[in-house]
N, C-alpha and C positions, 0 to 999 in steps of 0.2 A: 712767030714762036720758033724757038730753037728746038726742032724736032729730030735732029740727027743724033742726039745723045740718048743713052739708055741709063737711067739712074734707079738704083734700089735704095729704099729707106727701110732699115731694119729696126724694129722696136720690140725689145724683150717684154714679154707679158708678165705684169706684176712681178718685176724682176727680183726684188729683195725677198718677197714672200715665196716666190717660186724656188729660189735657191734654198731657202730654209726648208721647204717641203721636200725638195729633192734630197737634202742632207739628212732629214729626219722622217722616216717613213710614217711615224705616228701622226705627223701633221698633214699628211696627204688626204685630200678630200674634205678637210675641215676648215672652218673660218679662222684665218690667221691674220693678225695685224703686227707689223714690224714697227718698233719704236726706236728712237735714238739712244735711249738710256733708261736706267731705272728712275723711279720717282716721277715727278711732273714733266710730261713731255707730250708731243703730239704724234699721231700716227703718220709715218712716212710713206707707207704703202700697205695695201691689204690684198689678200688672195681673192680670187674671183668668187669663191664661196662666201667670203665676208662681204664683198661688194654687193652680192645678190641680196644681202640682208640690210643694206643701206649704210655700210661702213665706208667712209671716204677718207682719202688723203687729207691731212690737215686737221682732222678731228682730234679733240682731246680724248684721252683714254676713256674717261667716264662717258663721253658721248658715244664712242664706239660700243662700249658695254651696254649702254641703254638701247642702242639700235639692235645689238646682237648679244644677248646675255651669255651665250656659249663661246664668245670670241676668245681665242687664245692669243695672249700677248707674248711676243718674242722680242727680246732685246737684240738689235741688229749687230751683226758681225761684219764690220766694214772691210776687214782684210779679205774675208771670203768673197765679198761682192766685187772688190777691185781686182782680185785675182781672176775671178770668173770672167769679168769684163775684158781684162787684158787678153786672156786666152781666146775669147770669142773674137776679138778684133784680130788676133793672129789667124784665125780661120778665114776671116774676110780677105786678108792679104794673100791668101792662096788663090783667089779668084781675080784680084785686081790690085795693083799698087796704089790706086787712087781711092783711099778710104778716109773719110772725115768723121771723127768721133764727135757727135753733137752733145752727148752727155754719157753718163756711165752705162746707160741702157739703150742708147740710140746711136745709129751711125748711118751715113750715106755712103754708097759705093757707086762709082762711075764704071760700069762694065761695058761701055761702048766698044772698046777694043778687045774685049774678052769673048765676044759672042762667037767669033770664028773658031774659038777653041772649045767652048762648052755648049755651043749649039743655040741657046736662046736665053733670054733673061729669066724666063720662067724655070728653065732647067737649073740655072745657077741658084735661084731662090729655093727650089726644092732640095738641092744638094746641101745648101747652108742649113736649112731647117732640119734636115735629117742628121747632119753632123752635130748640131747643137743639142738636139734631143738625145742622140746616142751618147755623147760625151758628158753632158751635164744634166740630162733628165728634165729639161725645161723647154718651153716653147717661145716662139717669136711670131710677130705678124710682119709681113713684108709688103711694101708697096712698090710697084714698078711703073715708071712714067718717064716722059721726056725731060723732066727737070726736077730739081730738089723740092720745090713747092708742091708739085703734084704728087711726087713720090711719097712725101710725108702725109699728104692728105689721103692717099690710097692706103697707106699702112694702118690708118685709123678706121677704115671702113669695115673691116672684118676682124673682130677681136673676140676671143684670143685665137692664136694659131691660124691666122688668116693669110691669104695671098690674093692681092687685088692688083689688076693691071689696068692702067689708064692709057689707052692708045691715043695718039695725036688726033685722029679723026673723031674721037668720042669726047674730047675735052669740053666743047661748048655744051653738049647735051648734059653731061654730068654736072657742070657748074651752074647751069641755068637756075635750078631750085635749091642749090646747096647753100645753107646758111653761112653768112660771112664769118661767123665765129669759128668755123671749121678750118679756116685758113691759118697756117702758122704765121704769126706776126700780127694778128688782129686780136688783141686782148679785150677785156671787158670794157675798159675806158674807150678804146677806139670803136668798139661795137656800139656803145651808147651814142657817140657822136654821129656815126653813120646812120643809126636808126633815126636820129633826130632829123636827118636829111631824107628820110623815107627810103633808105637803102637797107634791105634785109637779106638779100641773096647775092651770091657772087655774080649772077647774071645781071642784076640791077647795078652792081658796082662796076662791072665791065662796060656797061652802056652809059654810065654817068659821064657827063661832060668833064673833060680833064681840067678845064679852066675853073669849073666850080669846085672841084676837089682841091686844086692848088690854092685857090683863095682861102679855103677853110683850113688846109693842113700844110700849106707851104710846099716845099720841094718834094715831100713824100706823096703828094697828091697824084703825081704821074705814076709812081710806083704802085699806089693803091689800085688805080685803074688797070694796070698790067696784071696785078694779082687777080682781080676779078675776071680777067680773060684767061688766066692760067699761064701767063707769060713769066718766065724766070730764067734769066741768062747767067745767074750766079754759078760759078763752077764749084765742083766738089774739090775742096782744098785738103790735100793730105798733110800729115804732120811734117813739119819742117819747111813747108811752103806757105804757111799762113802768114798774115800780117803780123808785125811785131805786137806782142802783148801790150795792152795799154795800162794794166794795173796788176798788182799782186795783192791779194787780200784773203782774209779768213774771218768767219764769224762763228759764234757758238751760242746755242741756247743753253743757259745755265741750268744745272740740276734743280736749283731752287732760286726763288727771287731773293736778291741780296740788296741791302742798303748800307752795309758796312763799308766805309771808304777804303779801308785796308784790303778787304776782299776784292772790291772792284778794281783797285790798282793791281792786285796780284793777277787777276784774270786778264787785265790789259797787258801786263808784262808777258804772260804766256802767249797771247795772240801776237804780240810784237815779235817774240822769238820765232814763232811759226812763219810769220810773213818775212822776217829778216833772213831766216835760213833759206827759204825758197828763192828770195831775191839774190842772195849771195851764190847759190848753187848755179844760177843762170847768168851770173855776172851782170845784173842790172841794179841800178840805183835810182832813187826817186827823190823829188823835191816836195811832193804834196802828200800829206798824211790826212786821212779821213777817218773820223771816229763815228761809229753808228751805235745808237742805244735804243732798245725797245723796252718799254716799261712793262710792269707786271700785268696790266690790264689787257695786254697783247695788242691793242689797237693804237696806243699812243707811242710815238717814237720821234727821234730827231737824228740828224746827221750834220756834222760840221767838219770843216777841213781847214788846214793851214798850209801855206806854201813857204818853204824855207829858202834861205839864200844858197845853201849848198846841197848837193846830192848826197843821200845817205842810204845805207842798207844794213848798218849795225843795229842789232836788236835794241840795245839800250838807248840809242838815239831815236829810233822809232817810238819807243816807250815814252821818252821824255816829251816828244812832240805831241803824242796822244794825251799825256797828262796835262800839257799846256792847254789843249782844247777843252778837256774836262773841267779845268779850273775856271773856265769862262761861263759855265752852265751850273745852275742850281737844280739838282735832280728833284723832280716832282713826285716820283714814286720809286719803290724798289725796282731793281733792274732785272729783266728777264733774259735779254740777249745783248751781247756785245759784239761789235765787228770793227776791224781795222783794215785799211787798205793803203798801199803805197802806190802812187801814180806819178804822172809827169816824169816818165822813165827815160833812161838812156842806158844803152849797153856800153860797157867799158872794160878795157883790159885791166887785169890786176896789176897794181903798182903799189910799192911800199910808201906809207906815209912819211912825211919829212921828219917829224919829231919822234923821239924815242918812245915817249909815253903812248903815242898813237900807234906806233909800230907794235909795242907789247900787247896792246888791246887787240889789234888786228891778228897777231899770232895766236893769242888765246882764243879768239873767236874761231879762227880756222881750225884749231885743234878740237874745239868743242864740236864743230860741224862734222869733222871727220869721224869722231867717236859716235855721234848720233846717227850719221849716215850708215855706219857699220853695224851698230848694235841697237838702233831704234831710237825714235824721237824721245827726248827727255831722259835718256840714259845719263847725260851730264847736263845740268841746267843751273839756273840761278838759285841760290840758297833759299830765297823767299818763296820759290815755287815748290819746294820739297814737301811741306805739309799738305796733304790732300791733293797732290798734283794730278791724281787720276780722276778727280771729280770736277774738273774744270768745266765740263760741258757735256752735252748729250751726244757729241761725236757724230752728228748727222753729216753724211757726205754732201757737200755743197753741189748745186747744179753745175758749177763751172768745172767740176772734176773731169780730167781727161786721162787716158791711159799713158800718155807721154807728155813731156815738156813741163813748162812752168805751172800749168794747171794740175799737174799730178801731185796732189797733196798727200803727204804721209799720214794716212788715217790710222785711227786706233782700232 
């Protein structure tokens, strides 16, 4: 085990709901559920008061109301959440330059080289908790451990407003009876497969023969055994030092189910513009377009992709490729969610196209990007997006959002 590192995992408690309760005193101490938009949508997070009544993330509003009739529904303010997240990450950087944002409300910090300045990891954790509470009126749970895997496990052990330390000498004891589902990276499907092998706890996983795991799961079998033993040598990777992004994408749950082809094409165009804008901002182009559709019954979905001969990042080219995919499928139900991603990427220096028509289109796109970057997304857009452009989707922040870089999506 790599036990010379000291890692913190910081998890904001019921982040969206906590921010809303902090901003509006009338919501404090009451069951609150944050949703992505008006109309039909799901609960993105709920306050601890609501969770105590059985309200869970992913529930439909009516399900939440059935579990808790007094539930207060709040439409999310994404700009408020991203602003708060960015400022909280600024706090982290005052204790170490090595900060890795895992999502809008979770980050890892490597404080190994900060201990001589601040005294101990626990002291750093208390200072961070106090500053976040003072500045934003919200709480977080912090895990301290020798690696990222264990730090995240520790941050989940005492919620809300907890601080848990896993020391190297206690790892085996803590993991012995810990259910495997508590480990980051073991989802429901993996859990089912491991349970079928009579593996239920981390202790059992760590003792399992590596060859048996490899025969079942391939190369990740070795990694699974290491996880069961609490071994994780993956470093905390700060912004700017991470591996090249593999894709640029965006999806949106629609405010209502739609089956009108013109409406579907309009939403695909809007998603294409969002993906294209981010790709151009970071000078990446891609050859593979992926279109994802979820139907009205919530459970049925499909995804298809096409790979082009040339690299693209212009919105209209992404849109046309997505329409090409859509033309190969007969929609079985009204559509609930649409998603588009651009992958098979390469970074490229900006260069003018050879032909005049292509140069004009490039100049027009650059002008539109500059205006939208200054005055906000959709300030200038395609004419077909103007009617009802603010109702394109529920505007839920995707899990891939990060405070910096190509994952930093301009939210509504």
